[in-house]
N, C-alpha and C positions, 0 to 999 in steps of 0.2 A: 504494500500500500504506500502510495507516495504522499508527500506533504500537500499536494494539490489533488483532491479527490476527483476533479473533473476528468483526469486522465484514466483513473480506474473505472469511472462510470462509462465514459465513451468507449474504453477498451472492452468492457463487458458487453456493450451493445454491438460493437464490431464482431465479437465472437459469436453472439447470438444470431446476428444477421448472416454470418458466414455459414452457420449450421442451416439456417433457413434456405440460403442459396443452394447448398449441397443437397438438401432434400428435394427441392424443386428440380434440380438437375437430374436427380435419380428418377423422379416421377416422369419427367419428359423423356429420358432415355429409355424407360420401360413402357412407354405409352402404347407402343405397337407390338409388345410381346404378347404371347398367348400361352395358355396352359391347357392340358388335356382334361383337367378337373377344375371345379370351382376353387378348390383349396390350393391348386397349383398355380393359379393366376397371381400375378404381381399385385400386391396391396399398396396403394399410394401412401406415402409417408407424410406425416404432419407433425411439426415440432410444437411444443407447448412451452411458452415462456412464463417465468415468474419473477416477481420483484423480490430482491433480497436486500434487507436493510443493512447498511454499513454500520460498523461499530465505531462511529465517530462522534456521536452525541449531537449531530446536526440534523438528524432526520433524513439523511440522504439514502437513496437506494440504488442498487445496481440491478442489471437484468441478467438472468441466467436461463439456460435451457433446462426446464424441468424434466422433460422426456421427449423422445421422438418415437412415435408409435404408428403402426399402420391404421389407416382409416377403415371403418366398418362398412364401406360401400360394397355391395355385391358386384361380382364381375359381370361383364356383358357376355351373354351367350349368343354366339354366331354360328350359323349353319354353314360349314365349309367342309363337305365330305372328302374333298381331295387333299386337304391339308394333312401333312404327316403327323401333326399333334392332335388330330381329331379323335374324339372318343368313339365308342362303338356305334353311336347314333349319328356321327358325322358333325358333332359340335366341338367348337373350341371356345375357350373362355379368355376374354381380354379384360385388362384392368379398366375400371371406370375412371380414366384420367381425361379431364377436359383440357386440351392443350392451350386454349385461349385463356381460361381461368388461371392456368399455371403460368402463362406468360405475363399476365397482369400481376400475379403474385411475385414473379421474378423481377419485374420493373419496380414494384414497391419495395422489395427487399434490397435491390440494388441502390435505389434512392436513399433508403435508410442507412445503408452502409456508407454511401458517399457523404451523407449529412454528418455522420459521426466522424469521418475522416476530417471534414472541415472543422468540426468542433475541436478535435485534437490539434489541428494546425493553428487555429485561432488562439487556443489556450497557450500553445507553445510561443506564438508571437507575442502575446500579451505578457507572458512570464519573462521573456527575454527583454521586452521593452521596459518592464518594471525594474529589472536588474540594471538597466542602463540609465535610469533616472539619476542615480547618485554620481554618475561620472561627469 
């Protein structure tokens, strides 16, 4: 923990947004995958964040990833009898991943990451300017 908690807070947000970006990338990468059973289909991932109070007496909080777990959305059943992964009835099971919604989430996570990088850069510049006041 630094003397300037803004770096810890923004750093924790960067870490959380990085996990969010990775889960979105995983969802998009597996959007076109199929399984031969409903249980064999990819389950889209969703991170859950939580606020963690800092022990600084100022009432400040950081963000952390509470868990990353698969969503409970049922897979999409498609009739493709010629597919090598088709079951005995000719069905394959695809994950219920909406690429448009994932891209919107990706843009939001990317902007959140960029905003926290700017917070760190601004705080660093302000700290350096404060140190230069006495010179």
